[in-house]
DSSP file (Angstrom, degrees, kcal/mol; ACC not computed):
  #  RESIDUE AA STRUCTURE BP1 BP2  ACC     N-H-->O    O-->H-N    N-H-->O    O-->H-N    TCO  KAPPA ALPHA  PHI   PSI    X-CA   Y-CA   Z-CA
    1    1 A M              0   0    0      0, 0.0     2,-0.3     0, 0.0     0, 0.0   0.000 360.0 360.0 360.0 -49.1   39.0  -15.4   -4.9
    2    2 A F        -     0   0    0      1,-0.0     2,-0.1     0, 0.0     0, 0.0  -0.798 360.0-117.3-109.4 152.9   37.0  -12.2   -4.3
    3    3 A G        -     0   0    0     -2,-0.3     2,-0.2     1,-0.1    -1,-0.0  -0.348  38.4 -93.0 -79.4 165.9   35.5   -9.8   -6.9
    4    4 A K        -     0   0    0      1,-0.1     2,-0.3    -2,-0.1    -1,-0.1  -0.513  40.3-107.6 -79.5 147.9   36.6   -6.2   -7.2
    5    5 A T        -     0   0    0     -2,-0.2     2,-0.4     1,-0.1    -1,-0.1  -0.595  34.0-130.4 -74.8 131.1   34.6   -3.5   -5.3
    6    6 A H        -     0   0    0     -2,-0.3     2,-0.4    40,-0.1    -1,-0.1  -0.686  25.7-178.8 -86.8 132.8   32.6   -1.4   -7.7
    7    7 A S        -     0   0    0     -2,-0.4     2,-0.2    40,-0.1    40,-0.1  -0.936  19.3-141.7-132.8 110.4   32.8    2.4   -7.5
    8    8 A T        -     0   0    0     -2,-0.4     2,-0.3    37,-0.4    44,-0.0  -0.453  10.3-145.7 -72.0 138.6   30.7    4.4   -9.9
    9    9 A R    >   -     0   0    0     -2,-0.2     3,-1.3     1,-0.1     4,-0.4  -0.716  25.7-113.3 -98.4 157.1   32.1    7.6  -11.3
   10   10 A H  G >  S+     0   0    0     -2,-0.3     3,-0.6     1,-0.3    -1,-0.1   0.751 116.4  58.3 -65.4 -21.7   29.9   10.6  -12.0
   11   11 A V  G 3  S+     0   0    0      1,-0.2    -1,-0.3     3,-0.0    -3,-0.0   0.733 104.2  52.4 -76.7 -21.0   30.4   10.2  -15.8
   12   12 A D  G <  S+     0   0    0     -3,-1.3    -1,-0.2     2,-0.0     2,-0.2   0.468  82.2 118.4 -91.0  -2.5   29.0    6.6  -15.7
   13   13 A V    <   -     0   0    0     -3,-0.6     2,-0.6    -4,-0.4    40,-0.1  -0.450  48.0-160.5 -72.5 132.7   25.8    7.6  -13.9
   14   14 A E        -     0   0    0     -2,-0.2     2,-0.4    38,-0.2    -1,-0.1  -0.932  10.2-159.2-115.0 107.8   22.6    6.9  -15.7
   15   15 A K        -     0   0    0     -2,-0.6     2,-0.2    39,-0.1    39,-0.2  -0.724   6.7-168.1 -93.5 131.7   19.7    8.9  -14.4
   16   16 A K        -     0   0    0     -2,-0.4    39,-2.7   124,-0.0     2,-0.4  -0.676  19.6-121.8-108.0 167.3   16.1    7.9  -14.9
   17   17 A W  E     -a   55   0A   0     -2,-0.2   124,-2.6   122,-0.2     2,-0.4  -0.936  26.8-174.1-112.5 134.7   12.9    9.9  -14.3
   18   18 A T  E     -ab  56 141A   0     37,-2.2    39,-3.1    -2,-0.4     2,-0.4  -0.986  10.4-156.8-129.2 136.8   10.2    8.5  -12.0
   19   19 A V  E     -ab  57 142A   0    122,-2.5   124,-2.4    -2,-0.4     2,-0.4  -0.958  10.2-168.5-114.8 134.2    6.8   10.0  -11.3
   20   20 A I  E     -ab  58 143A   0     37,-3.1    39,-2.6    -2,-0.4     2,-0.6  -0.979  15.7-142.4-124.1 130.1    4.9    9.1   -8.1
   21   21 A D  E     -a   59   0A   0    122,-0.5   125,-0.3    -2,-0.4   124,-0.2  -0.829  10.8-167.5 -92.1 120.2    1.3    9.8   -7.3
   22   22 A A    >   +     0   0    0     37,-2.7     3,-1.9    -2,-0.6     2,-0.3   0.354  38.7 134.4 -90.1   6.2    1.0   10.9   -3.7
   23   23 A Q  T 3  S-     0   0    0      1,-0.3    41,-0.2    36,-0.2     3,-0.1  -0.411  86.5  -8.6 -64.3 118.2   -2.8   10.6   -3.5
   24   24 A G  T 3  S+     0   0    0     39,-2.4   130,-2.9    -2,-0.3     2,-0.3   0.526 102.5 133.4  75.7   6.7   -3.8    8.8   -0.3
   25   25 A V  B <   -D  153   0B   0     -3,-1.9    40,-2.3   128,-0.2    -1,-0.3  -0.717  64.2-109.3 -94.1 140.9   -0.2    7.9    0.4
   26   26 A V  B  >  -e   65   0C   0    126,-3.0     4,-2.4    -2,-0.3     5,-0.2  -0.497  25.4-133.1 -69.7 131.4    1.2    8.4    4.0
   27   27 A V  H  > S+     0   0    0     38,-2.4     4,-2.5    -2,-0.2     5,-0.2   0.890 100.4  46.8 -56.8 -49.7    3.7   11.3    3.9
   28   28 A G  H  > S+     0   0    0      1,-0.2     4,-1.8     2,-0.2    -1,-0.2   0.886 113.7  47.5 -63.6 -40.4    6.6    9.6    5.9
   29   29 A R  H  > S+     0   0    0      2,-0.2     4,-1.5     1,-0.2    -1,-0.2   0.881 112.8  49.5 -68.9 -38.3    6.4    6.4    3.9
   30   30 A L  H  X S+     0   0    0     -4,-2.4     4,-2.5     1,-0.2    -2,-0.2   0.923 109.3  52.8 -63.0 -44.6    6.4    8.3    0.7
   31   31 A A  H  X S+     0   0    0     -4,-2.5     4,-2.8     1,-0.2     5,-0.2   0.863 105.9  52.6 -62.9 -38.2    9.4   10.4    1.8
   32   32 A T  H  X S+     0   0    0     -4,-1.8     4,-2.0     2,-0.2    -1,-0.2   0.907 112.2  45.4 -65.5 -40.2   11.5    7.4    2.6
   33   33 A I  H  X S+     0   0    0     -4,-1.5     4,-2.0     2,-0.2    -2,-0.2   0.912 114.8  47.7 -68.7 -42.6   11.0    5.9   -0.8
   34   34 A V  H  X S+     0   0    0     -4,-2.5     4,-2.5     2,-0.2    -2,-0.2   0.923 112.0  49.7 -64.2 -44.7   11.6    9.2   -2.5
   35   35 A A  H  X S+     0   0    0     -4,-2.8     4,-2.0     1,-0.2     6,-0.2   0.888 109.9  51.2 -62.5 -39.3   14.8    9.8   -0.5
   36   36 A M  H  X>S+     0   0    0     -4,-2.0     5,-1.7    -5,-0.2     4,-1.5   0.906 112.0  46.9 -64.1 -41.3   16.1    6.3   -1.3
   37   37 A R  H  <5S+     0   0    0     -4,-2.0    17,-2.1     2,-0.2    -2,-0.2   0.884 110.8  51.8 -67.5 -39.6   15.5    7.0   -5.0
   38   38 A L  H  <5S+     0   0    0     -4,-2.5    15,-0.6    15,-0.2    -1,-0.2   0.874 112.8  45.3 -65.9 -37.0   17.1   10.4   -4.9
   39   39 A R  H  <5S-     0   0    0     -4,-2.0    13,-0.7    -5,-0.2    -1,-0.2   0.780 109.6-123.8 -76.4 -27.4   20.2    8.9   -3.3
   40   40 A G  T ><5 +     0   0    0     -4,-1.5     3,-1.6    -5,-0.2    -3,-0.2   0.631  65.8 138.1  93.3  15.7   20.4    5.9   -5.7
   41   41 A K  T 3 < +     0   0    0     -5,-1.7    -4,-0.2     1,-0.3     5,-0.1   0.633  63.9  66.2 -71.8 -11.7   20.3    3.3   -2.9
   42   42 A H  T 3  S+     0   0    0     -6,-0.6    -1,-0.3    -5,-0.1    -5,-0.1   0.533  90.1  82.4 -83.4  -5.9   17.8    1.2   -5.0
   43   43 A K  S X  S-     0   0    0     -3,-1.6     3,-1.3     1,-0.1     9,-0.0  -0.740  78.1-135.8-100.6 146.3   20.5    0.6   -7.7
   44   44 A P  T 3  S+     0   0    0      0, 0.0    -1,-0.1     0, 0.0    -3,-0.0   0.702 105.8  63.3 -69.1 -16.8   23.3   -2.0   -7.5
   45   45 A S  T 3  S+     0   0    0     -5,-0.1   -37,-0.4     7,-0.1    -4,-0.1   0.215  74.3 148.5 -90.8  15.6   25.7    0.7   -8.6
   46   46 A F    <   +     0   0    0     -3,-1.3    -6,-0.1    -6,-0.1    -5,-0.1  -0.259  21.3 179.8 -56.9 129.7   25.2    2.8   -5.5
   47   47 A T    >   -     0   0    0      3,-0.3     3,-1.7   -40,-0.1     5,-0.3  -0.992  25.1-141.0-131.5 124.2   28.2    4.8   -4.4
   48   48 A P  T 3  S+     0   0    0      0, 0.0    -1,-0.1     0, 0.0     4,-0.1   0.781  98.0  45.8 -60.0 -31.3   27.9    7.0   -1.3
   49   49 A H  T 3  S+     0   0    0      2,-0.1     2,-0.4     3,-0.0    68,-0.0   0.303 102.2  76.4 -98.0  10.8   30.0    9.9   -2.6
   50   50 A V  S <  S-     0   0    0     -3,-1.7     2,-1.8   -11,-0.1    -3,-0.3  -0.948  84.5-118.8-122.4 141.7   28.4   10.1   -6.1
   51   51 A D        +     0   0    0     -2,-0.4   -11,-0.1     1,-0.2   -12,-0.1  -0.605  53.9 152.0 -75.7  88.0   25.0   11.6   -7.1
   52   52 A D        +     0   0    0     -2,-1.8    -1,-0.2   -13,-0.7   -38,-0.2   0.380  32.0 109.2-101.6  -0.4   23.8    8.2   -8.4
   53   53 A G        -     0   0    0    -15,-0.6   -15,-0.2   -14,-0.2     2,-0.2  -0.097  64.6-110.3 -80.5 175.4   20.1    8.8   -7.9
   54   54 A D        -     0   0    0    -17,-2.1     2,-0.4   -39,-0.2   -37,-0.2  -0.471  31.5 -99.0 -96.2 168.6   17.2    9.3  -10.2
   55   55 A H  E     -a   17   0A   0    -39,-2.7   -37,-2.2    -2,-0.2     2,-0.4  -0.782  42.2-158.7 -84.2 133.1   15.0   12.4  -10.9
   56   56 A V  E     -ac  18 125A   0     68,-2.2    70,-2.5    -2,-0.4     2,-0.5  -0.966  11.3-166.7-122.1 130.8   11.7   12.1   -8.9
   57   57 A I  E     -ac  19 126A   0    -39,-3.1   -37,-3.1    -2,-0.4     2,-0.5  -0.968   5.9-164.5-113.4 126.1    8.5   13.9   -9.7
   58   58 A V  E     -ac  20 127A   0     68,-3.1    70,-3.1    -2,-0.5     3,-0.3  -0.955   9.5-173.2-112.5 123.6    5.7   13.8   -7.0
   59   59 A V  E     +a   21   0A   0    -39,-2.6   -37,-2.7    -2,-0.5   -36,-0.2  -0.744  61.6  31.1-112.2 163.0    2.2   14.8   -8.1
   60   60 A N    >   +     0   0    0     70,-2.5     3,-1.6    -2,-0.3    69,-0.2   0.874  64.6 160.6  59.6  41.7   -1.0   15.3   -6.1
   61   61 A A  G >   +     0   0    0     67,-2.1     3,-1.4    69,-0.3    68,-0.2   0.807  67.2  63.4 -62.4 -29.8    1.0   16.5   -3.0
   62   62 A E  G 3  S+     0   0    0     67,-1.4    -1,-0.3     1,-0.3    68,-0.1   0.676  99.6  55.0 -69.5 -15.2   -2.1   18.1   -1.6
   63   63 A K  G <  S+     0   0    0     -3,-1.6   -39,-2.4    66,-0.3    -1,-0.3   0.316  79.1 115.7-102.7   7.5   -3.8   14.7   -1.3
   64   64 A A    <   -     0   0    0     -3,-1.4     2,-0.3   -41,-0.2   -38,-0.2  -0.433  54.9-145.9 -70.9 153.8   -1.0   13.0    0.7
   65   65 A V  B     -e   26   0C   0    -40,-2.3   -38,-2.4   -43,-0.2     2,-0.3  -0.821   9.9-139.1-126.0 160.8   -2.1   12.0    4.2
   66   66 A F        -     0   0    0     -2,-0.3     2,-0.2   -40,-0.2     5,-0.0  -0.812  24.0-123.5-109.9 156.0   -0.8   11.7    7.8
   67   67 A T  S >  S-     0   0    0     -2,-0.3     3,-1.7     2,-0.0     4,-0.2  -0.619  71.5  -7.9 -94.7 160.5   -1.5    8.8   10.2
   68   68 A G  T 3  S-     0   0    0      1,-0.2     3,-0.3    -2,-0.2    -2,-0.1  -0.251 123.2 -34.8  59.6-138.1   -3.1    9.2   13.6
   69   69 A R  T >> S+     0   0    0      1,-0.2     4,-2.5     2,-0.1     3,-0.8   0.076  99.8 116.3-106.0  22.5   -3.5   12.8   14.8
   70   70 A K  H <>  +     0   0    0     -3,-1.7     4,-2.8     1,-0.2    21,-0.4   0.831  65.0  66.5 -61.8 -33.0   -0.3   14.1   13.2
   71   71 A L  H 34 S+     0   0    0     -3,-0.3    21,-1.5     1,-0.2    -1,-0.2   0.892 115.9  27.8 -56.7 -39.4   -2.3   16.5   10.9
   72   72 A D  H <4 S+     0   0    0     -3,-0.8    -2,-0.2    19,-0.2    -1,-0.2   0.824 129.7  39.4 -88.5 -34.9   -3.3   18.5   14.0
   73   73 A Q  H  < S+     0   0    0     -4,-2.5     2,-0.2    17,-0.1    -3,-0.2   0.724  86.3  98.6 -95.2 -23.1   -0.4   17.8   16.3
   74   74 A K     <  -     0   0    0     -4,-2.8    17,-2.0    -5,-0.2     2,-0.4  -0.485  56.6-163.3 -70.6 133.0    2.7   17.9   14.0
   75   75 A V  E     -F   90   0D   0     15,-0.2     2,-0.5    -2,-0.2    15,-0.2  -0.962  12.2-153.5-124.0 133.7    4.5   21.2   14.2
   76   76 A Y  E     -F   89   0D   0     13,-3.4    13,-2.1    -2,-0.4     2,-0.3  -0.914  17.8-158.6-104.0 128.3    7.0   22.7   11.9
   77   77 A Y  E     +F   88   0D   0     -2,-0.5     2,-0.3    11,-0.2    11,-0.2  -0.786  14.9 172.3-107.2 149.1    9.4   25.2   13.4
   78   78 A R  E     -F   87   0D   0      9,-2.2     9,-3.4    -2,-0.3     2,-0.4  -0.968  21.4-137.2-145.4 160.0   11.5   28.0   11.8
   79   79 A H  E     -F   86   0D   0     -2,-0.3     7,-0.2     7,-0.2    -2,-0.0  -0.970   4.5-152.7-124.3 135.1   13.6   30.8   13.2
   80   80 A T        -     0   0    0      5,-2.4     6,-0.1    -2,-0.4    -1,-0.1   0.713  46.7-112.4 -75.7 -21.0   13.7   34.3   11.9
   81   81 A G  S    S+     0   0    0      1,-0.5     2,-0.2     4,-0.1     5,-0.1   0.264  84.9 106.3 103.2 -10.2   17.3   34.9   13.1
   82   82 A Y  S >  S-     0   0    0      3,-0.2     3,-2.1     1,-0.1    -1,-0.5  -0.634  86.1 -80.7 -98.9 161.3   16.2   37.4   15.7
   83   83 A I  T 3  S+     0   0    0      1,-0.3    -1,-0.1    -2,-0.2    -3,-0.0  -0.376 118.6   5.6 -61.6 131.1   16.1   36.8   19.5
   84   84 A G  T 3  S+     0   0    0      1,-0.1    -1,-0.3    -2,-0.1     2,-0.0   0.703  92.8 135.7  68.6  19.4   12.9   35.0   20.4
   85   85 A G    <   +     0   0    0     -3,-2.1    -5,-2.4     2,-0.0     2,-0.4  -0.053  18.6 135.5 -94.9  34.3   12.1   34.7   16.7
   86   86 A I  E     -F   79   0D   0     -7,-0.2     2,-0.3    -6,-0.1    -7,-0.2  -0.697  32.9-170.1 -84.4 131.4   11.0   31.1   16.7
   87   87 A K  E     -F   78   0D   0     -9,-3.4    -9,-2.2    -2,-0.4     2,-0.4  -0.872   2.8-162.8-118.9 151.3    7.8   30.5   14.6
   88   88 A E  E     -F   77   0D   0     -2,-0.3     2,-0.3   -11,-0.2   -11,-0.2  -0.985   8.6-176.9-136.7 148.2    5.7   27.4   14.4
   89   89 A R  E     -F   76   0D   0    -13,-2.1   -13,-3.4    -2,-0.4     2,-0.1  -0.994  25.4-123.6-138.7 143.5    3.0   26.1   12.0
   90   90 A S  E  >  -F   75   0D   0     -2,-0.3     4,-1.5   -15,-0.2   -15,-0.2  -0.466  24.8-117.0 -82.1 159.6    0.9   23.0   12.2
   91   91 A A  H  > S+     0   0    0    -17,-2.0     4,-2.7   -21,-0.4     5,-0.2   0.855 115.4  58.1 -62.2 -34.6    0.9   20.4    9.4
   92   92 A K  H  > S+     0   0    0    -21,-1.5     4,-2.1   -18,-0.3    -1,-0.2   0.907 103.8  50.3 -63.5 -42.7   -2.8   21.1    8.9
   93   93 A S  H  4 S+     0   0    0      1,-0.2     4,-0.4     2,-0.2    -1,-0.2   0.854 113.7  45.8 -66.6 -33.1   -2.2   24.8    8.2
   94   94 A I  H >< S+     0   0    0     -4,-1.5     3,-0.7     2,-0.2     5,-0.3   0.917 112.4  49.7 -73.8 -43.5    0.5   24.0    5.7
   95   95 A M  H 3< S+     0   0    0     -4,-2.7    -2,-0.2     1,-0.2    -1,-0.2   0.827 116.1  42.9 -65.3 -31.3   -1.6   21.3    3.9
   96   96 A E  T 3< S+     0   0    0     -4,-2.1    -1,-0.2    -5,-0.2    -2,-0.2   0.517 106.3  83.6 -90.3  -5.3   -4.6   23.7    3.7
   97   97 A G  S <  S-     0   0    0     -3,-0.7    -3,-0.1    -4,-0.4    -4,-0.0   0.099 101.1 -81.4 -84.1-161.8   -2.4   26.6    2.6
   98   98 A R  S    S+     0   0    0      1,-0.2     3,-0.1     2,-0.1    -4,-0.1   0.722 119.8  41.2 -77.8 -23.2   -1.1   27.7   -0.7
   99   99 A H    >   +     0   0    0     -5,-0.3     3,-1.5     1,-0.1    -1,-0.2  -0.566  55.4 156.0-129.1  69.8    1.9   25.4   -0.8
  100  100 A P  T >>  +     0   0    0      0, 0.0     3,-1.3     0, 0.0     4,-0.6   0.713  69.5  74.6 -66.9 -17.9    1.0   21.9    0.5
  101  101 A E  H 3> S+     0   0    0      1,-0.2     4,-2.2     2,-0.2     3,-0.2   0.709  79.0  74.6 -66.9 -18.0    3.9   20.4   -1.5
  102  102 A R  H <> S+     0   0    0     -3,-1.5     4,-2.5     1,-0.2    -1,-0.2   0.764  86.1  62.3 -67.4 -24.6    6.3   21.9    1.1
  103  103 A V  H <> S+     0   0    0     -3,-1.3     4,-2.0    -4,-0.2    -1,-0.2   0.937 108.8  40.6 -64.6 -45.9    5.4   19.2    3.6
  104  104 A I  H  X S+     0   0    0     -4,-0.6     4,-2.4    -3,-0.2     5,-0.2   0.912 114.6  52.8 -68.7 -42.7    6.7   16.4    1.3
  105  105 A E  H  X S+     0   0    0     -4,-2.2     4,-2.7     1,-0.2    -2,-0.2   0.922 111.4  46.0 -58.2 -44.9    9.7   18.5    0.3
  106  106 A K  H  X S+     0   0    0     -4,-2.5     4,-1.9     2,-0.2    -1,-0.2   0.885 111.3  52.0 -67.9 -39.1   10.7   19.1    4.0
  107  107 A A  H  < S+     0   0    0     -4,-2.0     4,-0.4    -5,-0.2    -1,-0.2   0.915 115.0  41.9 -63.2 -42.9   10.2   15.4    4.9
  108  108 A V  H >X S+     0   0    0     -4,-2.4     3,-1.5     1,-0.2     4,-0.7   0.915 111.1  55.8 -70.1 -43.4   12.4   14.3    2.0
  109  109 A E  H >< S+     0   0    0     -4,-2.7     3,-0.8     1,-0.3    -2,-0.2   0.871 105.7  52.0 -57.4 -38.6   15.0   17.0    2.7
  110  110 A R  T 3< S+     0   0    0     -4,-1.9    -1,-0.3     1,-0.2    -2,-0.2   0.582 106.7  54.3 -77.3  -9.1   15.4   15.9    6.3
  111  111 A M  T <4 S+     0   0    0     -3,-1.5    -1,-0.2    -4,-0.4    -2,-0.2   0.512  95.4  82.1 -98.0  -8.1   16.0   12.3    5.1
  112  112 A L  S << S-     0   0    0     -3,-0.8     6,-0.1    -4,-0.7   -76,-0.0  -0.619  93.7 -92.8 -93.3 156.7   18.9   13.2    2.8
  113  113 A P        -     0   0    0      0, 0.0     2,-0.3     0, 0.0    -1,-0.1  -0.365  40.3-115.9 -66.5 147.3   22.4   13.8    4.0
  114  114 A R  S    S+     0   0    0      4,-0.1     3,-0.2    -4,-0.1    -4,-0.0  -0.640  73.9  57.4 -82.3 141.1   23.4   17.3    4.9
  115  115 A G  S  > S-     0   0    0     -2,-0.3     4,-2.2     1,-0.2     5,-0.2  -0.736 103.0 -50.0 130.6-178.9   26.1   18.9    2.7
  116  116 A P  H  > S+     0   0    0      0, 0.0     4,-1.9     0, 0.0    -1,-0.2   0.868 131.5  48.9 -59.5 -40.8   26.8   19.7   -0.9
  117  117 A L  H  > S+     0   0    0      2,-0.2     4,-2.4     1,-0.2     5,-0.2   0.913 111.0  50.0 -67.9 -42.3   26.0   16.2   -2.2
  118  118 A G  H  > S+     0   0    0      1,-0.2     4,-2.3     2,-0.2    -1,-0.2   0.885 110.4  50.5 -62.2 -39.0   22.7   16.1   -0.3
  119  119 A R  H  X S+     0   0    0     -4,-2.2     4,-1.2     2,-0.2    -1,-0.2   0.880 110.6  49.4 -66.1 -37.9   21.7   19.5   -1.7
  120  120 A K  H  < S+     0   0    0     -4,-1.9     4,-0.3     2,-0.2    -2,-0.2   0.910 111.8  48.0 -67.0 -41.9   22.5   18.3   -5.2
  121  121 A Q  H >< S+     0   0    0     -4,-2.4     3,-1.5     1,-0.2    -2,-0.2   0.884 107.9  55.3 -65.8 -38.4   20.4   15.2   -4.7
  122  122 A F  H >< S+     0   0    0     -4,-2.3     3,-1.7     1,-0.3    -1,-0.2   0.806  97.1  65.9 -63.5 -29.0   17.5   17.3   -3.3
  123  123 A G  T 3< S+     0   0    0     -4,-1.2    -1,-0.3     1,-0.3    -2,-0.2   0.650  90.1  65.3 -66.5 -15.1   17.6   19.3   -6.5
  124  124 A N  T <  S+     0   0    0     -3,-1.5   -68,-2.2    -4,-0.3     2,-0.4   0.361  85.3  93.3 -88.4   5.5   16.5   16.2   -8.4
  125  125 A L  E <   -c   56   0A   0     -3,-1.7     2,-0.4   -70,-0.2   -68,-0.2  -0.846  51.1-177.1-101.8 134.4   13.1   16.3   -6.6
  126  126 A R  E     -c   57   0A   0    -70,-2.5   -68,-3.1    -2,-0.4     2,-0.4  -0.989   3.9-171.3-130.3 123.6   10.1   18.1   -8.1
  127  127 A V  E     -c   58   0A   0     -2,-0.4     2,-0.4   -70,-0.2   -68,-0.2  -0.952   1.8-168.7-119.0 131.8    6.9   18.2   -6.1
  128  128 A Y        -     0   0    0    -70,-3.1   -67,-2.1    -2,-0.4   -66,-0.2  -0.950  22.5-141.3-124.6 142.2    3.6   19.5   -7.6
  129  129 A K  S    S+     0   0    0     -2,-0.4   -67,-1.4   -69,-0.2   -66,-0.3   0.911  84.8  35.9 -65.0 -46.0    0.3   20.3   -5.8
  130  130 A G  S    S-     0   0    0      2,-0.2   -70,-2.5   -70,-0.2   -69,-0.3  -0.173  98.8 -88.0-101.3-168.3   -2.0   18.9   -8.5
  131  131 A P  S    S+     0   0    0      0, 0.0     2,-0.3     0, 0.0   -72,-0.1   0.591  96.6  85.8 -81.4 -10.5   -2.0   16.0  -11.0
  132  132 A E        +     0   0    0      2,-0.0    -2,-0.2   -73,-0.0   -72,-0.2  -0.647  49.2 176.1 -94.5 149.1   -0.1   17.8  -13.8
  133  133 A H        -     0   0    0     -2,-0.3     3,-0.4   -74,-0.1   -74,-0.0  -0.988  32.3-132.7-145.4 149.3    3.6   18.2  -14.2
  134  134 A P  S    S+     0   0    0      0, 0.0     3,-0.3     0, 0.0    -2,-0.0   0.109  85.4  88.6 -89.2  24.2    5.7   19.8  -17.0
  135  135 A H    >   +     0   0    0      1,-0.2     3,-1.1     2,-0.1     4,-0.2  -0.024  41.2 119.6-112.6  31.0    8.1   16.9  -17.4
  136  136 A A  G >   +     0   0    0     -3,-0.4     3,-1.7     1,-0.2    -1,-0.2   0.812  68.2  66.5 -64.3 -29.2    6.3   14.8  -20.0
  137  137 A A  G 3  S+     0   0    0     -3,-0.3    -1,-0.2     1,-0.3    -2,-0.1   0.757  94.4  58.0 -64.6 -24.3    9.2   15.1  -22.4
  138  138 A Q  G <  S-     0   0    0     -3,-1.1    -1,-0.3  -122,-0.0  -121,-0.2   0.490 102.4-136.7 -82.8  -2.3   11.4   13.1  -20.1
  139  139 A T    <   -     0   0    0     -3,-1.7  -122,-0.2    -4,-0.2    -3,-0.1   0.937  24.9-154.7  43.6  66.1    9.0   10.2  -20.3
  140  140 A P        -     0   0    0      0, 0.0     2,-0.3     0, 0.0  -122,-0.3  -0.412  10.3-123.4 -71.2 143.2    9.0    9.4  -16.5
  141  141 A A  E     -b   18   0A   0   -124,-2.6  -122,-2.5    -2,-0.1     2,-0.3  -0.683  27.6-118.8 -84.1 137.9    8.2    5.9  -15.4
  142  142 A A  E     -b   19   0A   0     -2,-0.3     2,-0.5  -124,-0.2  -122,-0.2  -0.564  23.2-163.1 -79.2 138.8    5.3    5.6  -13.0
  143  143 A L  E     -b   20   0A   0   -124,-2.4     2,-1.2    -2,-0.3  -122,-0.5  -0.980   9.9-149.0-123.3 116.7    6.0    4.1   -9.5
  144  144 A D     >  +     0   0    0     -2,-0.5     4,-0.6     1,-0.2     3,-0.3  -0.711  21.1 173.2 -90.5  94.9    3.0    3.0   -7.5
  145  145 A V  H >> S+     0   0    0     -2,-1.2     3,-0.8  -124,-0.2     4,-0.8   0.854  75.2  61.1 -69.1 -35.9    4.0    3.5   -3.9
  146  146 A A  H 34 S+     0   0    0   -125,-0.3     7,-0.4     1,-0.2     3,-0.3   0.832 105.0  48.1 -62.1 -32.8    0.5    2.7   -2.6
  147  147 A A  H 34 S+     0   0    0     -3,-0.3    -1,-0.2     1,-0.2    -2,-0.2   0.621  94.3  75.7 -84.1 -13.3    0.7   -0.8   -4.1
  148  148 A M  H << S+     0   0    0     -3,-0.8    -1,-0.2    -4,-0.6    -2,-0.2   0.888 114.9   0.6 -65.4 -38.9    4.2   -1.6   -2.7
  149  149 A N    >X  -     0   0    0     -4,-0.8     3,-1.7    -3,-0.3     4,-0.6  -0.984  66.0-129.0-151.0 136.0    2.9   -2.1    0.9
  150  150 A P  G >4 S+     0   0    0      0, 0.0     3,-0.6     0, 0.0    -1,-0.1   0.786 109.3  60.6 -59.5 -25.7   -0.7   -1.9    2.3
  151  151 A K  G 34 S+     0   0    0      1,-0.2  -125,-0.1     3,-0.1  -122,-0.1   0.684  89.5  71.5 -75.2 -16.4    0.6    0.4    5.0
  152  152 A N  G <4 S+     0   0    0     -3,-1.7  -126,-3.0    -6,-0.2     2,-0.3   0.834  95.1  57.1 -68.4 -32.0    1.7    3.0    2.4
  153  153 A A  B <<  -D   25   0B   0     -4,-0.6     2,-0.4    -3,-0.6  -128,-0.2  -0.727  64.8-165.8-103.5 150.7   -1.9    4.0    1.5
  154  154 A R        -     0   0    0   -130,-2.9    -3,-0.1    -2,-0.3    -8,-0.0  -0.990   8.8-163.9-137.2 126.7   -4.5    5.3    3.9
  155  155 A S              0   0    0     -2,-0.4    -1,-0.1     1,-0.2  -130,-0.0   0.866 360.0 360.0 -79.8 -36.5   -8.2    5.4    2.9
  156  156 A A              0   0    0   -132,-0.1    -1,-0.2   -91,-0.0  -132,-0.0   0.510 360.0 360.0 -69.9 360.0   -9.5    7.8    5.6
């Protein structure tokens, strides 16, 4: 009467490579799509306890945008480990700094599950500041996030 429940094994996983251009794309919307791809939730063979996701390359990370006044008001916190050692940086200072790709990395990392599997899935993400990436040999398929939904892209 009912079909059998499918459970993918790690030997049966087929990983693809995807490249996403972040130019003009809203950071949070980009991160949700990337996290979904890294977990493998876009595949019918999704299994929660298996690294079933694809490899994702994000280029032009420095040209990703925030909505509203988040660029000035969003704050990233870290702790040094010492008493009173909490440090903060605004999103604007990170985006204008040497490593703007860390904003996208942190947004995606916080959308993945915590634990060994989440760390392994996060390892399949590569984010680059500019338009070039060294993964041409993997022949990644392009995914146009801006065209998926009009809200994903922001002109200003």
